[in-house]
TIKOLNU-164031 format. One record per residue (C-alpha): x, y, z; residue number from 1; residue in three letters; chain. Coordinates in Angstrom, 2 decimals, m for minus. Layout:
N
X_Y_Z_NUM_ALA_A $
...
END
This chain:
253
50.81_38.99_20.30_1_MET_A $
48.84_36.33_18.35_2_PRO_A $
45.95_34.69_20.18_3_LEU_A $
47.10_31.18_19.18_4_ILE_A $
50.69_30.05_18.65_5_GLU_A $
51.49_26.55_17.37_6_VAL_A $
55.25_26.09_17.67_7_ARG_A $
57.04_23.12_16.08_8_ASP_A $
54.43_20.63_17.25_9_VAL_A $
55.09_16.94_16.63_10_SER_A $
53.27_13.80_17.76_11_LEU_A $
54.74_10.31_17.43_12_VAL_A $
52.82_7.11_18.16_13_TYR_A $
54.42_3.82_19.14_14_ASP_A $
52.61_0.94_17.42_15_THR_A $
53.30_m2.80_17.06_16_PRO_A $
54.60_m2.02_13.55_17_SER_A $
56.94_0.70_14.77_18_GLY_A $
56.85_4.45_15.35_19_ARG_A $
54.30_6.51_13.40_20_VAL_A $
54.79_10.26_12.99_21_VAL_A $
51.27_11.70_12.97_22_ALA_A $
52.29_15.38_13.05_23_VAL_A $
55.76_16.76_12.41_24_GLN_A $
57.03_20.27_13.23_25_ASN_A $
53.70_21.99_12.56_26_ALA_A $
53.83_25.74_13.15_27_SER_A $
51.41_28.62_12.60_28_PHE_A $
49.87_31.59_14.40_29_GLU_A $
46.33_32.98_14.58_30_MET_A $
44.93_36.38_15.36_31_GLU_A $
41.80_36.92_17.44_32_GLN_A $
38.52_36.49_15.50_33_SER_A $
40.28_34.80_12.58_34_GLU_A $
38.62_31.85_10.82_35_PHE_A $
41.27_29.27_9.89_36_LEU_A $
40.72_26.02_7.99_37_CYS_A $
43.10_23.06_8.24_38_LEU_A $
42.80_21.34_4.86_39_LEU_A $
44.24_18.04_3.71_40_GLY_A $
43.50_14.44_2.78_41_PRO_A $
42.72_11.70_5.29_42_SER_A $
45.77_10.76_7.33_43_GLY_A $
47.51_14.14_7.09_44_CYS_A $
47.26_14.80_10.84_45_GLY_A $
44.79_17.68_10.77_46_LYS_A $
42.39_16.13_13.31_47_SER_A $
45.32_15.03_15.45_48_THR_A $
46.65_18.60_15.46_49_LEU_A $
43.20_19.92_16.41_50_LEU_A $
43.08_17.45_19.32_51_ASN_A $
46.49_18.66_20.48_52_ILE_A $
45.23_22.27_20.40_53_ILE_A $
42.12_21.14_22.32_54_ALA_A $
44.38_19.60_24.96_55_GLY_A $
43.08_16.05_24.41_56_PHE_A $
46.50_14.86_23.21_57_LEU_A $
49.91_15.84_24.50_58_ARG_A $
52.50_16.56_21.78_59_PRO_A $
55.76_14.64_21.71_60_THR_A $
57.55_17.94_21.17_61_SER_A $
56.70_21.59_20.59_62_GLY_A $
54.00_23.63_22.29_63_GLU_A $
50.65_25.38_21.87_64_ILE_A $
50.01_28.75_23.46_65_ARG_A $
46.62_30.47_23.69_66_ILE_A $
46.56_34.01_24.97_67_GLY_A $
50.22_33.61_25.90_68_GLY_A $
49.54_30.59_28.15_69_LYS_A $
50.82_27.11_27.34_70_ALA_A $
48.17_24.46_26.67_71_VAL_A $
48.72_21.57_29.08_72_THR_A $
45.29_19.92_28.86_73_GLY_A $
41.64_20.55_28.04_74_ALA_A $
40.23_23.86_29.20_75_GLY_A $
37.12_26.04_29.20_76_MET_A $
38.88_28.54_26.94_77_ASP_A $
38.28_26.10_24.04_78_ARG_A $
34.94_24.88_22.73_79_GLY_A $
34.95_21.74_20.57_80_VAL_A $
32.44_20.48_17.97_81_VAL_A $
32.94_17.00_16.53_82_PHE_A $
31.56_15.25_13.45_83_GLN_A $
29.74_12.57_15.43_84_ASP_A $
26.10_13.35_16.28_85_PHE_A $
26.54_11.24_19.45_86_ALA_A $
28.43_14.14_21.05_87_GLN_A $
25.10_15.34_22.52_88_LEU_A $
23.73_13.85_25.73_89_PHE_A $
20.66_11.85_24.64_90_PRO_A $
18.98_12.18_28.04_91_TRP_A $
19.10_15.98_27.91_92_ARG_A $
16.95_18.32_25.84_93_THR_A $
18.55_20.74_23.40_94_ALA_A $
18.37_23.37_26.14_95_LEU_A $
19.88_20.98_28.69_96_GLY_A $
22.74_20.15_26.36_97_ASN_A $
23.56_23.81_25.75_98_VAL_A $
23.41_24.53_29.49_99_MET_A $
25.96_21.83_30.31_100_PHE_A $
29.15_23.90_30.02_101_GLY_A $
27.54_26.69_32.02_102_LEU_A $
26.73_24.21_34.78_103_GLU_A $
30.40_23.18_34.84_104_MET_A $
31.31_26.85_35.31_105_LYS_A $
28.85_27.17_38.20_106_GLY_A $
26.57_29.69_36.49_107_VAL_A $
23.23_30.03_38.37_108_PRO_A $
20.34_28.13_36.79_109_ARG_A $
18.24_31.13_35.73_110_GLU_A $
21.23_32.83_34.12_111_GLU_A $
22.47_29.72_32.33_112_ARG_A $
18.98_29.00_30.96_113_GLU_A $
18.78_32.54_29.60_114_GLN_A $
22.22_32.24_27.97_115_ILE_A $
21.39_28.82_26.53_116_ALA_A $
18.14_30.09_25.01_117_LEU_A $
20.03_32.99_23.44_118_GLN_A $
22.51_30.57_21.86_119_GLN_A $
19.73_28.35_20.53_120_LEU_A $
18.11_31.41_18.98_121_GLU_A $
21.48_32.27_17.41_122_LEU_A $
21.52_28.90_15.62_123_VAL_A $
17.79_29.20_14.80_124_LYS_A $
16.60_26.47_17.15_125_LEU_A $
14.75_28.48_19.78_126_GLY_A $
11.51_26.60_19.07_127_LYS_A $
13.23_23.26_19.70_128_PHE_A $
14.69_24.04_23.12_129_ALA_A $
12.64_21.29_24.84_130_ARG_A $
13.30_18.66_22.15_131_SER_A $
15.59_15.69_22.73_132_TYR_A $
18.40_14.84_20.28_133_PRO_A $
16.54_11.86_18.80_134_HIS_A $
13.75_14.24_17.80_135_HIS_A $
16.19_16.39_15.80_136_LEU_A $
17.72_15.94_12.35_137_SER_A $
21.48_15.59_11.95_138_GLY_A $
21.85_19.24_10.97_139_GLY_A $
19.78_20.37_13.94_140_MET_A $
21.88_18.25_16.30_141_GLN_A $
25.01_19.91_14.97_142_GLN_A $
23.44_23.32_15.54_143_ARG_A $
22.81_22.32_19.17_144_VAL_A $
26.47_21.23_19.43_145_ALA_A $
27.61_24.61_18.09_146_ILE_A $
25.32_26.44_20.53_147_ALA_A $
26.67_24.33_23.41_148_ARG_A $
30.27_25.10_22.45_149_ALA_A $
29.53_28.84_22.25_150_LEU_A $
27.40_29.11_25.39_151_ALA_A $
30.21_29.24_27.95_152_TYR_A $
32.03_31.85_25.81_153_ASN_A $
35.32_30.12_25.00_154_PRO_A $
38.12_32.14_23.42_155_ALA_A $
38.50_29.58_20.62_156_VAL_A $
36.07_27.29_18.78_157_LEU_A $
37.59_24.06_17.43_158_LEU_A $
35.58_22.17_14.80_159_MET_A $
36.52_18.74_13.44_160_ASP_A $
34.69_18.17_10.13_161_GLU_A $
31.34_18.90_11.84_162_PRO_A $
29.29_18.77_8.63_163_PHE_A $
30.97_15.83_6.87_164_ALA_A $
28.20_13.35_7.72_165_ALA_A $
25.39_15.61_6.48_166_LEU_A $
23.77_15.49_3.06_167_ASP_A $
24.94_18.08_0.54_168_ALA_A $
21.97_20.47_0.89_169_LEU_A $
22.06_20.40_4.70_170_THR_A $
25.83_20.89_4.64_171_ARG_A $
25.45_24.01_2.48_172_ASP_A $
22.84_25.38_4.90_173_ASP_A $
25.12_24.68_7.87_174_MET_A $
28.06_26.41_6.21_175_GLN_A $
25.95_29.53_5.70_176_ARG_A $
24.72_29.33_9.30_177_LEU_A $
28.25_28.98_10.67_178_LEU_A $
29.50_31.93_8.59_179_ALA_A $
26.63_34.00_10.02_180_ASP_A $
27.32_32.85_13.60_181_VAL_A $
31.01_33.68_13.19_182_TRP_A $
30.15_37.14_11.86_183_ARG_A $
27.87_37.81_14.85_184_LYS_A $
30.15_36.39_17.56_185_THR_A $
33.63_37.24_16.16_186_ALA_A $
34.93_33.96_17.57_187_LYS_A $
38.36_32.61_16.72_188_THR_A $
37.70_29.36_14.83_189_ILE_A $
39.92_26.49_13.70_190_ILE_A $
37.99_24.24_11.33_191_TYR_A $
39.23_20.89_10.02_192_VAL_A $
38.03_19.82_6.56_193_THR_A $
39.03_17.82_3.51_194_HIS_A $
36.47_19.71_1.39_195_ASN_A $
38.14_22.39_m0.74_196_VAL_A $
34.95_24.34_m1.51_197_ALA_A $
34.05_24.39_2.20_198_GLU_A $
37.46_25.80_3.08_199_ALA_A $
37.16_28.57_0.47_200_VAL_A $
33.63_29.42_1.61_201_TYR_A $
34.46_29.67_5.32_202_LEU_A $
38.09_30.61_5.86_203_ALA_A $
40.06_33.82_6.16_204_ASP_A $
43.11_31.61_5.69_205_ARG_A $
43.65_27.98_4.70_206_VAL_A $
46.54_25.87_5.96_207_ILE_A $
47.27_22.96_3.62_208_VAL_A $
48.76_19.95_5.38_209_MET_A $
50.89_17.20_3.85_210_THR_A $
50.40_13.53_4.75_211_PRO_A $
52.91_10.99_6.07_212_HIS_A $
54.03_12.71_8.21_213_PRO_A $
51.51_15.50_8.66_214_GLY_A $
52.93_19.00_8.62_215_THR_A $
52.11_22.46_7.32_216_VAL_A $
52.87_22.72_3.61_217_LYS_A $
51.57_26.22_2.84_218_THR_A $
49.21_28.93_4.03_219_GLU_A $
46.81_30.61_1.59_220_ILE_A $
44.77_33.70_2.55_221_PRO_A $
41.26_33.79_1.07_222_ILE_A $
40.71_37.41_0.03_223_SER_A $
37.05_37.23_m0.97_224_LEU_A $
34.23_39.49_0.28_225_PRO_A $
31.51_37.94_2.44_226_ARG_A $
28.97_36.47_1.91_227_PRO_A $
30.83_34.43_m0.68_228_ARG_A $
29.43_33.23_m3.97_229_ASP_A $
30.54_29.62_m4.66_230_PRO_A $
29.78_30.10_m8.36_231_LEU_A $
31.91_33.21_m8.85_232_SER_A $
35.05_33.08_m10.98_233_VAL_A $
37.18_34.22_m8.03_234_GLU_A $
35.80_31.47_m5.78_235_PHE_A $
36.55_28.83_m8.41_236_LEU_A $
40.08_30.19_m8.85_237_GLU_A $
40.77_29.68_m5.15_238_TYR_A $
39.46_26.14_m5.42_239_GLN_A $
41.86_25.50_m8.31_240_LYS_A $
44.73_26.94_m6.29_241_LEU_A $
44.03_24.67_m3.32_242_LEU_A $
43.41_21.64_m5.50_243_LEU_A $
46.75_22.33_m7.16_244_GLY_A $
48.47_22.20_m3.77_245_GLN_A $
46.69_18.96_m2.89_246_LEU_A $
47.46_17.54_m6.33_247_GLY_A $
51.15_18.28_m5.90_248_GLN_A $
51.00_16.29_m2.65_249_GLN_A $
49.41_13.33_m4.42_250_ALA_A $
52.03_13.47_m7.18_251_ALA_A $
54.85_13.60_m4.62_252_ALA_A $
53.39_10.61_m2.75_253_ALA_A $
END
């Protein structure tokens, strides 16, 4: 049985201008430890779909199942990392932020501190455990957010364009770090992006979404060895393939 099942999920908003279909009949499955990217232009519903999987939004129709259980709201089986640096608690140190989910689970202080330190070491921030968010760069804050999401050992990690606000060099470093963290933890990851090269670099499989209304257009496996070389001919061919799918969407629109 797949770890994650997205079955005919739709979400419709009522607005003063009428009904807006944000996601329509989206369906896909994921195996455990798979790295999946949701790719598409702004307004295609990829972040909305991620929020439905996270349990922050309730679909108008369809269902999400994780480990065979229907998603009816937010849960500790899902860790979430957002784009916004403000997701960290400014009054807590890096260590305090990473310990938060463990506190919610009732883990004893000594044990949760040990786990949190291990996660900070995993994202190469062990030396900054006592630093506050405003002392950290944007990339470092995102590393703390990743460590916090991993600390309470969720079954699934959901990431909504977490590196989009970073400069190009930092973003490249963070992509390499995330690929390394995924290799070490074998987490199941759903990652939202509009960056084609990022999707090819990170994903086992890319789901291309269409806009207006947002639904799954196609699924493309990325059969490249890791670590991946963004300058290789094969890497560039996958980029062309995905850009072709996105270009067809633009032409159709």
